[in-house]
N, C-alpha and C positions, 0 to 999 in steps of 0.2 A: 503494499499498501505506497502509494505515495500522494502527501498532503503539502499543499500549499495553503499558507496562513496569510489572510489580508490584514496586515499590521499597521493601517490607515491609525489605529489606535495611540499608535507611539508619538502622534502628531499632534494628542490634543490633551487638556489638562485632564486630571483624574479625578474622574466620578465614580457612582458606583456601576456603571457601564463599562467603563476603562477599566477599571478594579478587577470585575468578573473576566475582560480579555487577557489582562496580563496574567492572572491566577493560572487560570485554565492554559494558559500559552506554555508557561512553566512546567506543570504537569505532562503536557504533550510533549515538549520538546524533551523533557526525561525520558519516557517511555519509546518514543520514534525515534529519536535522534538523527541520524542520516537518512529517514523516511519522511521527514519533515521540512519546509523552508518557508522562514516567514519573509515577505518583501512588503517594502514600504517606501512613500516618497520621500524625498530628500530634507523634508521640514521636521526633521524629528526633533522633539523636545525631552522625551525620556530616553536619554542615551545610553544612560546605567543597565538599562531594562533591555534595550535594542542590543547590547552588546552581549548580556547573558542571552539572549535568545539568538544570535549571531545574525542578526538581518540582514539581509540584500536589498541594497537600495536600489530603486530601478525607476525608468522614465525621467522625464521631464515637466512635467504639471504636478498641479497639489490637488488635496481636498477632492471633492466628487469627480472633477473632471481626471484626476489621476487614475480615479476607481475605473471610471467607464471607458477609459481611453489606454493610458499604460499597462494598468494591472490585464485587462484582456489581451492586448496585445502578446505581453508576456505568456499568459497562460496557453495562447494558441500556437506561439512559437514553441512550446514546451508539451507539445501533444495532449494538451487538454488536461492536466491533472484534475483531481478532485480539488476545489476549493473551498475553505472553512471561512468564514464570515462571522465576527464575535460580536460587532457593534452595528446591528442595525441595516446598513446597507451594503451593495454589491453591485458587481458589475450585471447591467440589465440586460446585455445580449451576450449571456454566458451560463449554458443551463447547469452544468458538471458541478454545482455548490449545495453547500448545507449554508443556510442563514439563522442568523441569532434575531429575532425579535423582542427587546425587553419588556416593553409594553405599547400600546399605541395609544397614549395619554393625548398625544396632538389630534386623534380623531374623536377623543372625547373630551377636552378642553383646549380646542382651536385657539382661543382667545388669550391661551399662555406664551404664544409663540409668534415670533416674527413671521412677517408673509414671505420673505423669502424661505425661511425654514419650512414652512407651511406647503410652499410651491414644491420644495425638493422632495419631502417625506409623502405627501400626498399623493404626488405622481410616481415614484419608486415602490414604496412599501408594499400596496397591493397587488401590483406584479410581480416582484421579488417575492413575495409569498406564495401564488399561485405556481411561479416558473422552478422554484428550487426543487430539490430532492427530497430536503427534509428541514423543517423549520424545529429552531432550538429556542425555548422561552424559559422561564427564571421561576415561575409558578403557574399552577394549577388555574389560579382566577386571568392569568396573561394569557393563559392556552385558551379558556371560555371565551375571553372579548377577541382574540385573533379569529377563531372561527364563527364567531358571531357575525362581526364587522365584514369579515373577508369570505366567508361561507367555505373554510376548509376543512377539509375532514379530518376527524379525530385521530388517525393513525400516524398522519403526517408531521404531527407536532410532538415533541418531545420535552417534558420539564426536566431542566436541570438545574439545581437550587443553587443561587448565591451562597456564600460564606463569608468568613473571618480569617483572615491571615491567622496564623500562630505566632506573630510576634505582635500582635494587639495583647496585650495585658493589663493588668492595674498598675498605675504607677502612683505612690502617695506624695502628696505633697504638703506639710504641715500648713504651710503659707494660702496656698489656696483654699483648702479645706475649710479655713475659720472664716474665709470671706462670706460663706453661705451664698450660693447661685445657682440660679437655673440653666441649664445648656441647651441651646438649639442648634443643629447644624442644616443651613437651609440656602436658598438662593434667590432671586428675583421671577423664578418660575411660579407664577400664579398659584399651582396646584400645590406646590410647597406649604402653601399657607401661612407665609412668614407674619402677614399682619395680624393672624388671630391670637398667636403668642405675643407680640408687641401688645396689643391691645388689652388683653388680658393681664399680663405683666404690670402694664402702666396704672390699671385700677388694683391691683394686687398690692403696689408699691404704696399706695395713699394710707395703707394700715402697718403694712410690713415693709417699712423703711430700712433695715438693715439686710435687704435681699439684693442680692443683684441678677441680671440675665445676660448672658454671654452668647454671643450670636458670631458663629461661625459660618466661613462661605463665602463664594464668589458673589457679589452684589453689582459687577458690572458685566453681564453676560448679553453680548447683542443677540444672541439667537432668541429671547424671552422679550417679551412685551415690557413696555415700561412701568413702572413700578415705584411709586412716590412713597419715599420712607421719611420726608422731613418732619413731620410732625413729632416722630418719635427721637431725634436727633438730638432735642436737648434736653433728654433725661439721662443725667449723668451716671443714673444705675444701670441704663441699657450699653453694652460696651460690645461694638462690632469689632471682631477681630479680624476678618480677610481670612484669607485661604492658611493653614496652620500645616505644619510637617507633621507626620504620623506620631512621631514621638511627643509633640504637644499637645496632640488632639487627644492622646490616651489619658495624658495628666487632666487635661480636661474634663474627660471623661470620668473619670476615677475619682475624682474631689466634688463633683457635683452633688447637690440636693436630689436631682433627678434631671433625666434626659428628655425633652421634649420634640414630638415629633407628630404633628397632626394634619400630614397630607390629607389632600381631597382624593387624590388617587395615585397609586404606587403598583409597579410590577411587582416588585419584591418588598425594598427598604435595607439596605445595607448598615447604615448610622446606627438603628435601635441594636441591630444586632451585635456593633459594633462596642455600642454601648454596656450593652448585658456582658461582653467578652471582658469589658473593663470595671466590672461590679458595680456599676452604677442603675439607680430604678428607674424606671423607663414609662413614659408616659406617650401615648399615641393616639391616633384618632381610630374612630369605633369604624373601621372599613371593610369589606370581604378579605383584600388580601393580607390585613395584618392579623387578622384573625385566624387564616389558614396558616402564618411564618410565627407567630407568637403565641396563637392558644389562650393560656391562663396567666402567661408569665408576664402582664404586662399590664398595667392600668389602661383602661380605654376611656377615651372623652368626645362628645360629639363634635365632629369638625368645624362646625358653622356656630357653635354656641361659645363665646367668651365666656360667659358666667360659669357654664360648668367645667372649663378648665381653670378658672379661679379655684371653683371649688377641689378639684383634683391637686392643685399646687399648695391649697392650706391642708388638704388632707394629709400631704407629704411633709409639711413643715409641722406640723402638728402631733402627728402619731409616728411611733419608734417602727417604721415599717421596712427599713433599709435591710436588714438580714435578709428577712422574708423574700423581699424581689430580688435581693442579689441570687438567693438559692434558686429561686424558679428561672430566673434567667440565665444562670449557669448551665441548669438542666435542660434550656432549651437550647441554647447556643449550641450546645453538644451537638444537638441532631445536625447540624451542618456542618461541613467540612470539605474543603478543595480536593482533597484526594479521593473522596467518594463521588464529587462531581466531575472529576478529571476520568476517572475511570468508567462513569456512566457514558461520558462523550468518545472515550475511546472505542468504547464497545459499538455506539450508533455508527463512528466513522467506518469502522469494519466491516459493518452490515451495508451500510451504502455501498462502499468500494465493492463487495462482493455480488452486488446487484447491478454494477454498471454495465 
């Protein structure tokens, strides 16, 4: 079996989608060795990972144009091998491929995304879903959504769960722990529901004066629609940290009162799982995907009710629930690991290859 991996994800900032691609790629490289090749455009930003995967740079274009022209040309010149795409998109006119569709949030919440992003995804994804030999997605919920929106048969889609790197662990920091803070990891994507957290915390802060809110994440992504946060910037108890290294993020997870993630829509949701691995209590929105992934290991809140989120935050502040929530979180987090997911993908690739 010879597999080519579309490694364009190495040109992108790391979010949950790229994290999946990176961790799965490491496992594939270890098992397939000389039977796998990773190819990418020249504008790589994650060079350390590229070196680990022994990535081959091909073509002269970038982004989607590289994928549609340079990548397809390379594949045809090399006897049309099986192509694995781990980050939603793929060459449109190349059928010997497996694609990964993490979620279809752009169909459900189109107002979240820029016009350019929607134009590309609404054109590409349905066509790729029908032409691919197999579709990978990251939850049963996402599978049901892909089937519903694109009329894809059940047996064409394989669920391969996300996980968290074993490098994620609790990092104690006495100074941070003394600060008494809630943590959220978010973005300007409307469905991440950042405004709900900011609104709820602002009201909570009227009575709980000694509590802070730390916000981690990229708040300047042009793929998302404009999202005005100016009304919250004057509150000195709300601190926007921007992107953090994994080590710093682990510190903030580990020493928080609780991690809050009230998304309106998700295909999986890696940050709450990272928080559980770092032994933080977790509050998430009451949506189908989170019930599938987290079961009874988290505290649920309505995704559009700031008063209910305030109640959940007060519950954390006033009750000694940390040890119980940590125990539930560890038990849940152990259900997901990259080795298990990687081996499932290897088996899928072998089956696809044998049927070519």
